[in-house]
N, C-alpha and C positions, 0 to 999 in steps of 0.2 A: 223321016220327019223327027226332029229333036225337040220341037216346041210347038205349043198350040197358039202362042201369041203371034200377032202380025208383025210387020216391019217396025211399027212404032212401039212395039213391046206392050201394047194394050189389047185388051179383049174387045173385038169389034161389036158395035151395036147390033149388026145383023145377026151375029152369032147368038144373041139372046132370043131369037125367034126359032132356033133349031129345036126340032122335036126328037130327032134320032141322030146320034153321033157315034160313028164307028171309026176308031183310030187304033184298031188292033194291029199287032205285028209291026210296030214302029220302034223308034229309039227314044221314046219319052222316058224321062226320069222322074217327072212330077206332073200332077194334074192341077190346073189352075183353080183356085178357090172360087173364081167368078162363075164357074159353071153352076154353082149353087143358086145364082141369081137369074138363071134362065127358067122362067116360069113354065114354058111349054115343053121343056126337055123331059121325055118319058123313058127313053132308052139310051144307054151308053154302052160302049164296048171298048175297053182298053187292054184287052188280053194281049199277051205277047210282048209287052213292054217291061223294061227293067226299072221298076219304080223304087225310089229310095225308101219310101214309107212302106214297110213290109205289111203292116196291118191293112193299109189301103190296097196293096197288091192282092192280099187275100180276099178282100171284098170284091175286087175286080174279077178275079178268077171264079168267084161264086155268082157273078152276074147280079149283085145286089144293088140295083140302080138307086133305089130310095136310100138305102144305108150309106151309099157312096156320097150322095148329094148332102145328106144330113151331116155326114162326117166332114165334108168340105165346108159346109156352112158354119160348123162349130170351130173350124180352124185346124182340126186334126192334130197331128204332131208337128206340123210345119211351122211357118213363121208367125202364125196366128193372125194373118191379115183378115181372114174371113170370119173372125169371131163376132158373135152377136153380143149385145149388151148383157144379156143374161149369162152367156158363157163367160164373159169377162168378170162379171160379179161372182160367179161360182169360183173361178180361179183365184180372184182376189181374196175371197173368204177362205179358200184353202191355204193360200199363202199366209194369211193372217193367223190362221189356226196353227200352222206349222211353226211360225215365228214365235207365237205365244207358248207353244210346247217347248221350243228350244230355250226360251227365256226362263220358263218354269223349271226346266231341267238344270239350267245354270244356277238359278236361285236355290234349288234343292241341294245341289252339290256344294254351293258356298255355305249354305246353312249347316250341312253335314260336316264341312271342314271346320266351321266355327265351333260346332258342338264338340268335335273331336279335340280341338284346341282347349276348350273349356273343361274337358274331363280331367279329373284328378287321378293320377296314375299311382297305384300301389303295387310294387313288385315283391313277391314272396320268394325268399330263398330257403330251401329245405336244409335240414341239419347236415345232410350229406354234402351240400354245396357250401356249407359254412362250418368246417371242422373246428374252428376256434370258438364256436358258440359256447356260452356259459351253461353249465349243468346245475340244476337245482335238485337237492335231495330233501325229502320230507321225512321227519321222524314220527314215530307213533304217538309221541307226547302231544302233538298238535291236534289230534283227532277230536277231543272234546272241548277244544278252545276256539280254534278258527281254522277248520281243516282244509279249506279250498284255496288254491293259488294257481294262477297262470302268469307266464312271463314271456317276453319277447324282446328283441333288439331292433331298434329303428335307426336307420342311417339316412342321411340326406336332409335332415331338419336343420334349417339355417336360423339360428337364434341371434346372430350378431347385429343385423341392421336395426336401427331405431328402437321401437318398442316391441320387437318380435318376442323377446323372452317374457316381457310383461303380459302380452296377449296370451301366450301359452299358459302361464300360471293362472291367469284369470279364467281361461277356458277350463283348466283342471278343477278350479274351485267350483265353477258352475256345474261341471259333471258330478262333483261330489254332492252338491245340493239337489240336483235334479235326478239324474239316472241312478246315482248311488243312494238317493233318499237320505241325505245328510249322513252318509257313511253307515247307515244301519243295514243296507244291503251289501255294500262292498266299499273297499278303500283302494285308492290309486296311490302308487309311489313311483316317482321318476328319479333315475340316477344317471350320473355321467359314467358311461361304460368304462372309460379309461381309468376311473378311480375304483372300479369294482374288481375285487380279487376273488376269482372263483376257484373251485366250485363253491356254491352257496348251500347253506343249510337252513331249511324252514323248520323252526322248532318252537316249543313252548317251554319257558323257563320261569323259575320262581321270581317274583317281582323284586325281592330284596337282593338277588344276585345278578339280575340282568342289568347291564349298563349300556347307555347310548349317549351319543353327543347330539342333542336336538338341534334343529336348524337355528343358527345364530347364537348358540349357547355352548357352555362347557359340558364335559362328560358328567353324567349323573346317573344314579341308580333309578330304574324304572319306578320303583315304589316312591322314591323321593320326588320324582318328576310329577307323578300323579297327585301326590299330597300337595305339592306346591301349586299345581294348576287348580286343585280343589279350593285352596285358600284364596287364590286370585278370583275364582268364580264367586265365592261367598262375598268377597269384597265388592265385586261388580254389582251383585244383587243389592247390597246395602246402599251403595252410592246411587244407583239408578232406581232403586226402590221398585224393582220388578224382577220377575223370574227369568226373563230372556237374557241369555249371556252370549258372548261372541267368541270368535277364535277357536282354539283347540278345546276350550273349556266345555263347549256344548257337546263334545263327544265322550266325556268322562263316564257318563252313565253306561256306555257300552262295555265298560270293564267291571261294572258292579258285580261283586260276588266271585270274581276270578282271582285265584291265588297265583296261577301261572299266566304269564303274558306271552302272546305270540311275538315272534321276532324272526327276521331274516339276517343270518350272520354270514360273514365272508370266510375265506380260507384262513384268516388270522384270528378268527373267533371274535371279530368286532361286529356288533349289531349295526346293520345299515338301514334297518327298517323296524319300526315298532307300531304295527297297525292295531287299531285305527287312529293312533294319535299323531305320530310323526315319523319322518325318516331322518337319516343321519346327515349332519352337516358335512361329514367327510366325503360323501358321494353326491352332494347337491349339484344340480345342473347350473351352468353359467352361460354367459353369452358365447364363450369359446367352445362350448360343448357341441360336438358334431355327431356323436353316437350316443344314443340313449338306451338305457336298460329300463324296461317298464315292468311293473308288477301290479297285479290286481288280486286282492285277497277278499275272502268272504266267509261268513259262518252259515250262509244260506244254501248255496249250491255252486257247483262248478260252472253250470251254464250261465249263472249270473255273472261270474268272473269273465267269461268269454264275451257276453253281450256288452259289458262295460268296456272291455278292451277293444271290441269292434268300434264302439262309439268314439273312444279316445283316438284310435288311429285315423278314423275318417275325419275327426275334427283337426287332427294334426295335419292331415293332407290339405284341408281347406285353408288352414293358417299358413302353411308353407307356400301355397299357391298365391295367397294374398301378398306375402312377403316378396315373392318372385315378381309379381306384377306391379308392386308399388315400391319403386326404388328409394329406399331410405338410407341415409348416411350410416355407415357401419361404425360401431363403437365398442370398446372394451373398457370395463371399469378399471380404476387404478390398481385394485388388488388382484386383477387378473392379468395384468400386463406381462408379468414374468412367466405365469403359467401358460399363457397363450403361445409362447415360443415352443413349448413342448407338446402342444396339442395339434392334431391334424387340422390344418387350415385350408384344405382343398375345397371347402364349401364356401369360402369367402365370396367368390364370384360364382353364383349359381348358374349352371348350364341348363338346368331344368328343375321344376318343383317336384319331380318324382321322388317318392319315398321308397326305401328298401326295407322290408320287414323280414328279419331273420328268425327262424324258429328257435325256440328254447324248449328243451325237454325237462320235464319234472318226473323224478323217479323216487321210489322208496329207498330205504337204506340198503336194500339188497340189490338195487339196480334195476328193479322191475319198473317198466314205464307206467306212469299214472296218467300223464297228459302231455301232449305236445301242442304248442300254439305258435302260429295259426295252422290248424289242420285243414283238410279239404272242405269240411263243413263250416269253417269259420270265415269271417270277412265276406259272407254272402250278403252284402248290404243291398238294400232296396234303392239307395240313392242312384238316380239315373246318371249323375255326373261323375261317378267313381268307376274306374276300370282296375280290376285286380288281375295281375298277370302272375300265373303260377308256374 
């Protein structure tokens, strides 16, 4: 026998009155679910048949009549014809649960992908990977004036589109006011790396001999510059009839009582920075600038310099991502048109907003290392959206 069904393919009404059913040692491959609807059936025997449902076959071999009937009633692993309403509800709930789990997984994966895309990437290159990196030497003269300095090089900053340069300068001013506490803690200076001639020397020199070309002005002695700014500050106070002054004038008190002024000079002995007052017009950044040399100096501590530099780089990463995501028309001012041809323009079309930070070593005059930035302990920012690759 290969089937329990009659010629019509239906389970007969008389079969529902059966109390004992023995169909052992036949060629049955399945047991009809209708057996579960036989209220008088107490004993069944299907041993010796090759059933497709191996779980059911195991029950059959164990003579578990009640378990077999319950299994058939719930539909077993077959076509599900004999499922009760409760069994269908259970399965529907299970399907809904699995579907919800899959949807949640998809949402989580999509959320992770979006979070990954929104991350700001800062890649650190060590000195060994950047042999052309600028070296900064520190003289003993600076010890009692403004002894602490950290520097680094940043590549990948796109300042050409729209107001990108203006946003960067505004951000630098805000850092000076907030994190640097109006330059009393630290001072930031930014330079176009292509215009910086290394190695550099961080020194303290007499105010009457130190010369610098301030931003937007002609070369002048540091003492004369300070005196000129002091006169302008006094004039501001008279005109506005108040003590508050603006611009560089508000930082003059930081030099009170100092005969020697701090300065960063290049290989040709030109001062490119005079902290905390100004940096040189000769190395100022422009829209065409693609590589920046950053310096942070302080009279407080080396850690203050590092903290401010961390904040500056994170802010630069945020600004660069904004520029990348908001396509503004690119522009170069008239006075930069000729210079732009000689500058690396590979960043005109940004492939990504990723910034590359190259280490810069600061040593004493004998070549002993004083600090390298960023070191392993630097740029360990808490910002969840910043990824630092070392």
